C-alpha positions in Angstrom: 44.9 208.5 69.0 43.0 208.2 72.3 43.8 205.2 74.4 47.3 204.7 73.1 50.1 204.8 75.7 52.7 207.5 75.2 56.3 206.5 74.3 58.1 206.1 77.6 61.7 206.4 78.5 63.6 203.2 79.3 65.0 203.1 82.9 68.6 202.2 83.5 69.9 200.6 86.6 73.2 200.2 88.4 74.2 196.5 88.3 77.2 194.3 87.5 76.0 193.2 84.0 77.5 189.8 84.6 75.5 188.2 81.8 76.9 190.6 79.3 80.5 190.9 80.6 81.0 187.1 81.2 84.0 187.8 83.3 85.5 190.5 81.1 86.4 193.9 82.6 86.6 196.6 79.9 84.7 197.5 76.8 86.4 199.5 74.0 85.2 202.2 71.7 86.5 204.6 69.1 85.3 208.1 70.0 85.9 211.8 69.6 86.9 213.4 72.9 84.6 216.4 73.4 85.4 217.0 77.1 85.9 220.8 76.9 84.7 223.4 79.3 81.7 224.6 77.3 80.1 221.2 76.7 81.1 219.9 80.1 79.3 222.8 81.7 76.2 222.4 79.5 75.9 218.7 80.4 76.3 219.5 84.1 73.7 222.3 83.9 71.0 220.2 82.3 71.6 217.3 84.6 71.3 219.5 87.6 68.2 221.4 86.3 66.3 218.1 85.7 67.8 215.9 88.3 64.6 214.0 89.0 64.8 212.3 85.6 68.3 210.9 85.7 70.0 207.8 87.0 72.5 208.9 89.7 76.2 208.5 89.1 76.5 209.3 85.4 80.1 210.7 85.1 81.1 209.8 81.6 82.9 212.6 79.9 81.3 214.3 76.8 82.3 212.3 73.8 81.0 211.2 70.4 81.2 207.4 69.8 82.1 206.6 66.2 82.6 202.9 66.5 82.0 200.1 69.0 84.9 197.7 69.3 84.1 195.1 72.0 85.8 193.5 74.9 89.6 193.7 74.4 91.2 190.3 75.0 94.4 188.4 74.3 92.6 185.6 72.6 89.1 185.9 71.0 86.6 183.3 71.9 83.2 185.1 72.0 81.4 187.1 69.4 82.0 190.5 71.1 85.6 189.9 71.9 88.1 192.4 70.4 91.6 191.2 69.8 94.9 193.0 69.1 94.7 192.0 65.4 91.3 193.8 65.1 92.7 196.9 66.8 95.8 196.8 64.6 93.8 196.5 61.4 91.7 199.6 62.4 94.8 201.5 63.2 96.4 200.6 59.9 93.1 201.6 58.1 93.3 205.0 59.7 96.9 205.5 58.7 96.2 204.4 55.1 93.1 206.5 54.7 94.7 209.6 56.2 91.5 211.4 57.3 91.5 215.2 57.3 90.1 217.6 59.8 86.4 218.2 59.6 83.7 220.3 61.3 80.7 219.2 63.3 78.0 221.2 65.0 76.9 220.6 68.6 73.2 221.4 68.6 70.0 221.2 70.7 69.3 218.5 73.3 67.2 215.5 72.2 66.6 212.0 73.5 66.5 208.4 72.7 64.2 206.3 74.9 67.2 205.2 76.9 69.4 208.4 77.1 69.3 212.2 76.7 71.9 213.8 74.5 73.1 216.9 72.6 72.6 216.4 68.9 75.5 216.6 66.5 75.5 217.7 62.9 77.9 216.0 60.5 78.5 219.2 58.5 81.1 217.8 56.1 80.4 214.1 56.2 83.6 213.6 58.2 81.9 211.3 60.8 80.5 209.1 58.0 83.9 208.8 56.4 85.5 208.0 59.8 83.0 205.3 60.5 83.6 203.8 57.1 87.3 203.7 57.7 86.8 201.9 61.0 84.4 199.4 59.5 81.1 200.8 60.8 79.5 201.5 57.4 77.0 198.6 57.7 75.3 200.4 60.6 75.1 203.7 58.8 71.4 203.9 58.5 70.9 203.7 62.2 73.8 205.9 63.3 72.7 209.1 65.0 75.7 211.3 66.0 75.1 212.4 69.6 76.7 213.4 72.9 75.0 211.6 75.8 74.7 213.5 79.0 72.3 211.4 81.1 70.4 208.1 81.5 66.9 207.8 82.8 66.1 206.5 86.2 62.5 205.6 85.5 59.8 205.5 82.8 58.7 209.0 81.8 56.5 210.1 78.9 59.1 211.2 76.3 56.7 213.8 74.9 56.8 215.5 78.3 60.6 215.2 78.7 61.6 216.7 75.4 60.2 220.3 75.9 61.9 220.4 79.3 65.2 219.5 77.8 64.8 222.3 75.3 63.7 224.8 78.0 66.5 224.0 80.4 69.3 224.0 77.8 72.0 226.6 78.3 74.0 225.8 75.2 73.8 227.7 72.0 74.7 225.7 68.8 78.3 225.9 68.0 80.8 224.4 65.6 84.1 222.7 66.4 86.9 221.1 64.4 87.7 217.4 64.8 91.3 216.6 64.4 91.7 213.4 66.4 89.9 210.1 67.2 90.6 208.3 70.5 90.6 204.7 71.5 88.8 204.5 74.8 87.8 202.0 77.5 85.1 201.9 80.2 84.5 199.6 83.0 81.7 197.3 81.8 80.4 196.7 85.3 79.7 200.4 85.9 76.9 202.1 83.9 77.8 205.7 83.1 81.3 205.4 84.5 84.3 207.4 83.3 86.1 206.8 80.0 89.8 205.9 79.9 91.7 207.3 76.9 94.4 204.8 76.0 95.4 206.2 72.7 94.7 208.7 70.0 95.0 209.0 66.2 96.1 212.4 65.1 94.7 213.4 61.6 97.5 216.0 61.1 100.4 213.7 61.8 98.8 210.4 60.6 100.1 208.7 63.8 98.6 206.8 66.6 100.0 207.7 70.0 99.6 205.3 73.0 98.7 207.4 76.1 98.5 204.7 78.7 101.0 202.1 77.8 100.7 199.8 80.8 96.9 199.5 80.6 97.1 199.2 76.9 99.4 196.2 77.2 97.4 194.8 80.1 94.0 194.6 78.3 95.5 192.6 75.4 97.9 190.5 77.5 
């Protein structure tokens, strides 16, 4: 309809996020590590081709978040704190449920108003089951599987951005098998900073392996 403003992208900015962090350093997520050569290159290609759209400094590895945890702490006192008991309950839930390998499809680029991403098809319902195990079922209606590759630096008409994402995409849709889910952290003061993989649950063995023991102990100490 004439006169209506187009839907605009939401700019991100590099700042310390002190109001959100409230002195806490790391934020934790359960995610599927997708940092392989094919997807890593596709993310890099589309960021480079459309560089004027993106907030500089996005270096987060390709991944698919399946559950937000919170700020890991020794003693919970705030609503978004995440204590060792919560982590242990989720780990036990994974061991009890014994999820099996499943396939997903990495598809075409798309966008939220805040971030551009590669779409993900949950071909066998494995992502939905995994989220249910981890306690994310209450958010299921709003969950959109995706692999973020960039954040916007300014407000752009989304209807203009989307065709460019499609035109500059170098990635043909492909399927991959998910056999692990990782427990990861990122520095809450750094937008788009790297993920740190502290542990991983292997579907085949049914075991959780701690990969960075010192930091794992530190964040819950």
